[in-house]
C-alpha positions in Angstrom: -163.3 163.9 185.2 -162.0 167.1 186.5 -160.9 167.8 190.2 -162.9 167.1 192.6 -166.4 168.9 193.4 -166.2 170.8 197.1 -168.9 169.2 199.5 -172.2 170.1 199.9 -172.0 172.4 202.6 -169.0 174.0 200.9 -170.6 174.2 197.8 -173.6 175.9 199.2 -171.7 178.7 201.2 -169.7 179.0 198.0 -173.1 180.1 196.6 -174.5 182.0 199.2 -171.4 184.2 198.8 -171.8 184.7 194.8 -175.5 185.7 195.5 -174.5 188.7 197.8 -171.3 189.6 195.4 -173.8 189.7 192.2 -176.8 192.0 193.9 -175.0 194.0 196.4 -174.9 196.8 194.4 -177.9 196.7 192.4 -181.5 196.8 193.1 -183.6 194.7 190.8 -186.8 194.8 189.7 -188.8 196.3 186.9 -187.5 199.2 184.6 -190.4 201.3 183.3 -189.8 204.6 181.7 -186.0 204.5 182.5 -186.3 203.7 186.1 -186.4 201.1 188.3 -189.6 199.7 190.0 -189.3 198.3 192.9 -192.7 198.3 195.2 -195.2 195.7 195.1 -194.6 192.2 196.1 -191.5 190.0 195.8 -190.6 186.5 194.7 -187.2 184.6 195.4 -185.6 183.6 192.8 -184.2 180.6 193.2 -180.6 179.0 192.5 -181.2 175.6 191.3 -178.0 174.0 193.0 -178.7 175.1 196.4 -182.4 175.4 196.6 -182.3 178.7 198.0 -183.1 182.4 196.6 -180.7 184.2 195.3 -182.4 187.8 195.7 -185.8 188.5 195.9 -187.4 190.5 192.9 -190.5 192.9 192.9 -192.9 191.4 190.5 -195.1 193.7 188.4 -198.8 193.1 187.5 -201.2 194.3 184.8 -201.3 197.6 186.3 -197.7 197.7 185.6 -197.8 196.5 182.2 -200.1 199.5 181.3 -197.5 201.5 182.6 -195.1 200.3 180.6 -197.1 200.3 177.3 -198.3 203.9 178.0 -194.8 205.2 178.7 -193.5 202.8 175.5 -195.9 204.7 173.2 -194.8 208.2 174.9 -191.5 207.8 174.5 -192.2 206.5 170.6 -194.6 209.4 169.9 -192.2 212.0 172.0 -189.3 211.4 169.5 -188.2 207.5 168.9 -190.2 207.2 166.1 -188.1 210.4 164.3 -185.2 208.6 165.1 -182.9 208.2 162.1 -181.2 204.7 161.4 -178.1 206.1 162.1 -178.9 207.0 165.4 -180.7 203.6 166.2 -177.8 201.8 165.3 -175.2 204.0 167.5 -177.2 203.8 170.4 -177.6 199.8 170.0 -173.6 199.7 169.4 -173.6 201.8 172.2 -175.5 199.3 174.7 -173.4 196.5 173.4 -170.2 198.2 174.5 -171.8 199.0 178.3 -172.9 194.9 178.1 -169.8 193.9 177.1 -167.7 196.0 180.0 -170.0 193.6 182.6 -170.1 190.2 180.9 -169.1 188.8 184.1 -171.3 190.2 186.1 -173.9 189.0 183.4 -172.7 185.8 183.3 -172.6 185.0 186.9 -176.3 186.2 187.0 -177.7 183.5 184.3 -175.0 180.6 185.7 -176.8 181.7 189.3 -180.4 181.5 188.3 -180.2 179.4 185.7 -177.7 176.5 186.8 -176.1 176.7 183.5 -172.3 176.0 183.7 -170.8 179.3 183.6 -168.6 178.6 180.4 -172.0 178.0 178.9 -173.5 180.8 180.5 -170.6 183.2 179.3 -171.1 182.3 176.0 -174.8 182.8 176.0 -174.2 186.4 177.1 -171.3 187.0 174.9 -174.1 185.6 172.0 -176.9 188.0 173.3 -174.0 190.9 172.4 -173.2 189.7 169.2 -177.0 189.9 168.6 -177.6 193.5 169.4 -174.1 194.5 167.6 -176.1 192.3 164.1 -179.0 194.3 164.0 -176.9 197.6 165.2 -175.4 197.0 161.8 -178.0 195.0 159.5 -180.4 197.8 160.0 -178.4 200.4 158.4 -177.8 198.1 154.8 -181.6 197.8 155.1 -183.4 199.6 151.7 -187.0 199.9 150.4 -187.6 198.8 146.8 -188.9 200.6 144.0 -191.1 199.0 141.6 -191.0 199.3 137.7 -194.9 200.4 137.2 -194.9 202.4 134.3 -193.5 206.1 132.9 -196.0 207.7 134.4 -196.3 205.9 138.2 -193.3 206.3 140.6 -194.3 203.3 142.9 -192.1 202.4 145.8 -192.0 200.5 149.2 -191.4 201.6 152.6 -190.5 199.9 156.0 -192.5 201.7 159.2 -192.0 200.6 162.7 -195.4 199.0 164.6 -195.1 201.5 167.3 -195.2 199.7 170.6 -194.3 196.1 170.8 -194.3 193.5 173.5 -192.1 190.1 173.8 -192.6 187.6 176.0 -189.3 185.1 176.7 -188.6 181.9 178.3 -186.0 181.0 181.2 -183.7 178.7 179.6 -181.7 181.3 177.6 -182.6 184.8 179.2 -180.1 187.1 178.1 -179.9 185.8 174.6 -183.8 185.5 174.1 -184.4 188.5 174.9 -181.7 190.1 172.6 -183.2 187.7 169.9 -186.6 190.3 170.5 -185.0 193.5 171.8 -182.3 193.5 169.1 -184.5 193.5 165.9 -187.3 195.5 167.3 -185.3 198.6 168.5 -183.1 198.5 165.4 -186.5 198.5 163.1 -187.6 201.9 165.7 -190.0 199.9 167.9 -190.2 200.8 171.6 -190.6 197.7 173.7 -191.8 196.4 176.7 -190.2 192.5 177.3 -191.9 190.0 180.0 -188.4 187.8 181.5 -189.0 184.5 182.6 -190.4 184.1 186.1 -187.9 181.8 187.2 -184.8 183.6 185.3 -185.6 187.3 185.2 -181.6 188.6 186.8 -179.6 188.8 183.7 -182.4 190.4 181.5 -183.4 193.1 184.3 -179.7 194.3 184.8 -178.9 194.3 181.1 -181.8 196.7 180.7 -180.7 198.8 183.9 -177.3 198.9 181.8 -179.2 201.2 178.8 -180.1 204.0 181.6 -178.8 207.1 179.5 -178.6 205.2 176.1 -182.1 204.8 174.8 -184.3 207.8 175.5 -186.6 206.7 178.7 -189.3 204.4 178.5 -188.2 202.6 174.9 -187.0 199.9 177.0 -189.2 198.5 179.6 -188.6 195.0 181.6 -191.7 193.9 183.7 -191.0 190.8 185.5 -194.0 188.6 186.7 -196.0 185.5 186.0 -197.3 184.6 182.9 -200.8 184.3 183.7 -200.7 187.9 185.1 -197.9 190.0 183.3 -197.6 187.1 180.6 -200.9 187.8 179.5 -201.5 191.3 180.2 -198.4 191.6 177.5 -200.3 189.5 174.7 -204.0 191.1 175.2 -203.3 194.7 175.5 -204.8 196.8 173.1 -201.8 199.0 172.6 -199.4 196.5 171.7 -199.3 196.1 168.2 -197.0 193.3 168.0 -196.0 190.2 170.2 -192.9 187.8 169.9 -192.9 184.7 172.2 -190.5 182.0 172.9 -191.8 179.2 175.1 -193.8 175.9 175.3 -196.6 175.2 172.7 -199.4 175.2 175.1 -198.9 178.7 176.4 -198.4 180.2 173.2 -201.7 178.6 171.8 -202.7 181.3 174.4 -200.9 184.3 173.2 -202.1 183.4 169.7 -206.2 183.5 171.3 -205.4 186.7 173.2 -203.7 188.1 170.3 -205.7 187.0 167.8 -208.5 189.4 169.4 -207.4 192.6 168.4 -205.5 191.2 165.0 -202.2 192.0 166.6 -199.1 190.1 164.3 -197.3 187.3 166.4 -193.8 185.5 166.3 -194.0 182.4 167.7 -190.9 180.2 168.6 -192.4 177.2 170.5 -191.6 173.6 171.0 -189.6 170.5 169.4 -188.8 166.9 169.2 -185.7 166.9 167.0 -184.4 164.3 164.9 -180.8 163.4 164.5 -180.4 160.6 161.5 -177.2 159.4 161.7 -176.4 157.4 157.8 -174.2 154.3 157.6 -171.3 156.7 156.0 -171.2 159.2 159.3 -168.2 159.6 160.9 -169.1 159.0 164.7 -165.8 160.5 165.7 -167.9 163.7 164.9 -171.4 162.5 165.0 -171.7 160.8 168.3 -170.2 164.6 170.1 -172.5 166.8 168.3 -176.0 164.6 168.7 -174.6 164.6 172.5 -173.8 168.5 172.4 -177.6 168.4 171.0 -179.3 167.5 174.2 -176.8 167.4 177.2 -175.9 171.3 176.2 -177.7 173.2 179.0 -179.2 170.3 180.6 -181.3 169.4 177.7 -183.6 172.5 178.9 -183.0 173.3 175.0 -186.2 174.1 172.4 -183.8 172.4 169.6 -182.4 169.4 171.0 -181.5 166.3 169.4 -183.8 164.2 171.2 -184.4 161.0 169.2 -181.0 159.8 167.5 -182.4 158.1 164.2 -179.4 155.4 163.7 -179.0 153.4 160.3 -179.2 149.7 161.8 -175.9 148.9 160.0 -174.1 151.1 162.6 -176.7 151.0 165.6 -174.5 148.8 168.1 -171.6 150.8 167.8 -173.4 154.4 167.5 -174.9 153.6 171.1 -171.9 152.2 173.2 -170.1 155.4 172.0 -173.2 157.3 172.9 -173.5 155.9 176.3 -169.8 156.3 176.9 -169.9 159.9 176.0 -172.8 160.3 178.1 -171.4 158.9 181.2 -168.2 161.6 180.5 -170.2 164.3 181.3 -169.2 166.0 184.8 -172.0 167.2 186.9 -171.1 169.5 189.3 -171.1 173.2 190.6 -171.8 175.2 187.7 -169.3 178.0 189.2 -166.3 175.4 188.8 -165.3 176.1 184.5 -164.8 171.9 184.4 -168.3 171.5 185.0 -169.6 170.1 181.8 -173.8 170.0 183.3 -175.6 171.5 185.9 -179.0 171.2 187.3 -182.2 171.6 185.9 -183.3 174.9 186.0 -186.6 174.4 188.8 -188.0 172.0 190.6 -191.3 172.0 188.5 -188.9 171.0 185.8 -186.8 168.4 187.8 -189.9 166.3 188.9 -191.1 166.8 185.4 -188.0 165.3 183.4 -188.3 162.6 186.4 -191.6 161.6 185.5 -190.6 160.7 181.8 -187.8 158.9 183.2 -190.0 156.9 184.9 -192.5 156.5 182.0 -189.7 155.7 179.8 -188.2 153.1 182.1 -191.6 151.6 181.5 -191.8 151.9 178.0 -188.2 150.7 176.7 -184.4 150.0 177.8 -183.0 152.1 179.9 -178.8 152.3 178.9 -177.2 154.6 181.4 -178.6 157.5 183.7 -182.3 157.5 184.5 -181.7 159.1 188.2 -179.9 161.6 190.3 -176.0 161.7 190.7 -174.6 159.8 193.6 -172.3 162.6 194.7 -173.8 163.8 198.4 -172.4 167.2 197.2 -175.2 167.5 194.7 -178.2 165.9 196.8 -179.7 169.7 197.3 -179.5 170.7 194.0 -182.3 169.8 190.7 -179.8 167.5 189.1 -180.2 164.7 186.3 -177.9 162.3 185.2 -177.6 162.1 181.6 -180.0 159.7 180.4 -179.9 157.5 177.3 -183.1 154.8 176.1 -182.8 152.2 173.6 -185.4 150.4 171.8 -187.9 153.5 171.4 -190.8 153.9 169.4 -192.3 157.3 167.8 -195.3 156.1 169.6 -194.2 156.2 172.5 -194.1 158.7 175.3 -190.5 159.3 175.4 -190.4 159.1 171.5 -193.2 161.7 170.9 -193.2 164.6 173.9 -191.1 167.4 174.7 -189.1 166.5 178.0 -187.0 169.0 178.2 -184.4 167.7 180.2 -180.9 165.4 179.2 -183.0 162.5 178.2 -182.0 160.6 174.7 -183.8 158.3 172.8 -182.1 156.2 170.2 -184.2 154.2 167.1 -183.1 152.1 164.0 -183.9 152.5 160.8 -183.2 150.1 157.2 -184.0 152.2 154.8 -183.9 156.0 153.8 -187.5 156.2 153.4 -188.2 155.2 156.7 -185.7 157.8 158.1 -187.2 160.6 157.1 -190.8 159.2 157.6 -189.6 158.5 161.5 -188.0 162.0 161.3 -190.7 163.9 159.9 -193.6 161.3 162.2 -194.0 164.4 164.9 -196.1 167.1 165.8 -193.2 169.6 165.8 -190.9 170.6 163.1 -187.9 173.0 164.9 -184.6 171.4 164.1 -183.3 168.4 162.8 -179.8 166.9 162.1 -177.7 165.0 159.4 -174.9 162.5 160.1 -173.3 161.9 157.1 -170.3 162.4 154.3 -171.9 162.5 150.9 -172.7 165.8 150.4 -175.5 164.6 147.9 -177.3 163.0 150.7 -177.0 166.2 153.2 -178.5 168.1 150.6 -181.7 165.6 149.5 -182.4 164.6 153.1 -182.3 168.6 154.1 -185.0 169.2 151.8 -187.3 166.3 152.9 -187.1 166.9 156.5 -189.9 168.9 158.0 -188.1 171.3 160.2 -187.0 175.3 160.3 -183.5 174.4 161.3 -181.0 171.7 160.3 -177.5 171.0 161.3 -175.0 169.0 159.4 -172.4 166.5 161.7 -172.8 169.5 164.6 -175.1 171.0 166.6 -174.9 174.5 166.3 -174.2 177.2 166.4 -176.9 179.5 166.2 -176.1 182.9 164.7 -177.8 186.2 164.6 -177.1 186.0 160.5 -179.4 183.4 159.7 -183.2 183.1 160.8 -184.4 180.8 163.4 -187.8 179.3 163.4 -190.0 176.1 163.0 -192.7 174.8 161.3 -195.7 173.0 162.3 -196.3 173.5 165.8 -192.9 174.5 166.6 -194.0 178.0 165.3 -194.2 180.3 163.0 -192.3 183.8 162.2 -188.6 183.9 162.6 -186.3 185.7 165.1 -182.9 186.2 164.3 -181.4 187.3 160.2 -182.8 189.9 158.5 -186.0 188.1 158.5 -186.9 189.6 161.9 -186.0 192.9 161.2 -189.2 192.4 158.7 -191.5 191.2 161.6 -190.5 194.0 163.2 -192.0 196.7 161.1 -194.8 197.3 158.5 -194.6 197.6 154.7 -196.1 200.3 152.6 -196.4 200.8 149.0 -196.6 204.4 147.6 -198.0 205.4 144.5 -197.2 208.9 143.1 -198.4 209.4 139.8 -196.6 211.7 137.6 -198.0 214.2 135.2 -196.7 215.0 131.8 -193.7 217.6 132.4 -195.1 221.2 131.6 -192.9 224.4 131.5 
C-alpha cells in the first residue's frame, strides 16, 4: 500500500509550498497576440487536495475573445496563411522541444489543479508533446490527389486551412486535450483561439506562453474564462470558421446550436457510458486490471471510462471478487507522492455530483465496496471518493445509464453473445468499448457489432495520436487525433483545368 501518508497539516503546507514554487516566476492569464492579458477580474484556481486556491488567474470576457479573433485573423492574413508546410512543421517541433524542457513544471501545474497523481500528470504532459510532434511530422506527408477525368482535363484536389478556428477543452485532460486541438489545427495552417477549462487552465496557459517567439504573434491565443461567457463567445463568433469541442453532451449541444446559426463546421467529442464485455474465456489476470484502469484511472474523470462491466455469468463471481479486491488496493493519497494511485476529484461540484450518484446507487443496486470518502483524516479537506463498485445493476437504473464521471463501476451479467451485444449497445452513448477474450474471431466479430468509435481488447488504452479518436451517437462526431484530424481543420478544393489541344 506504499509508505505512510503525511498528516493533513503536512499535506496542506506541502501543497502551499508547491503553489508558490509553481507560480513564482510566471504571470498566468490570457495569451493574446503573443502577450499576457492580465487585467480584469480574477478567479482562484482551486487545489482539490486542500480546497485552497493555487493562484488567481485573470479572466477573459467576450471582448477579449473579439480581440483574440481579430489578432488571429491579422496573423493569418499577415503571413501565416503563406507559411509553408515545412515552416509549420519546424515551428511545431521547436515548440515541442521547449515543452519537453519544461515537462516537470507543466506536470506540477497539472497535478496541482487537477489533483491527478503526479505520475499520471507527467504521462499526459508527455502525451501532449507527442501529439504535437506527430502533427509536425504528419503534415509533411499530406498529399492532394489527381483525378483521372479525361485527356483534355487536369482535375486535382488540394487542402486549405479555414483561417481562424476555435477550440474548447475540458477540465479532466487540460494540456493533452489542448494538444489534440492545437496540434492538427496549427499544422494545417490555421490560427487558433483556445478556451481552456475554468477549473484547470494553468498548464495550457503556460504552454501557450512557452510558444513565444516560435509562432508569429496572434497565431496561438488562449482565453481563460467561464463557459457561459468566453466559451459561448468562441462558439458564436462570426469570424471563427470552425469549432472543436470536448466536454459534456449537454454543453456540446449548445455549442452546436451556436455554430449552426452561421453554418460553421464542428467537431464534437462528448460523453460516454462505455461497456467492457468479459467473455467466458477471458484471462482475468489481464482483464480485471484493464477494467479497473478504465474506471479508476484519473479518478474516473475520463470520457471513455469503462463504467459498465458486462460479465458472462459463468465467471461473474470470480471476476467480481477479483475486481473488488483490485478496487480496494488503490492508494488514495497526496497526488504529489509517486506511490499515490488515486487522487481527489477535480472540483467540489464534481464531488457532490458523484456522491449523489453513489447515494442513488445504494438504493438501486448492491454496494460491493467503497461508496464514501476515505477514513484517513489527512485527506478530509480534499474531494476524495473511494473506488466504488455496484453489483446487480441493470441498464434501466440511473447508475447503469447516466455518465457519472467518477470512480464508480457497475457490474452486470449476461448469458449469451447476443444478450451481451444488446446490453452493451443499449445506451445513448457510443464513445468506447472493451472486449475481454482470448479468441481472435470473437474479438473481430464483437468489434464489428459494438456501437463505439473506440474498441480496446484486453486492455485500457493506450491513446495514440496515430489513430482517430471519437464516438458515435450522443458521444459526438468528427475525430480528434489521427490523420483524420488534419482533414477536419482543412477545406478541400477541387480544381478543374481544361486543356487545349497543343499548337506549335
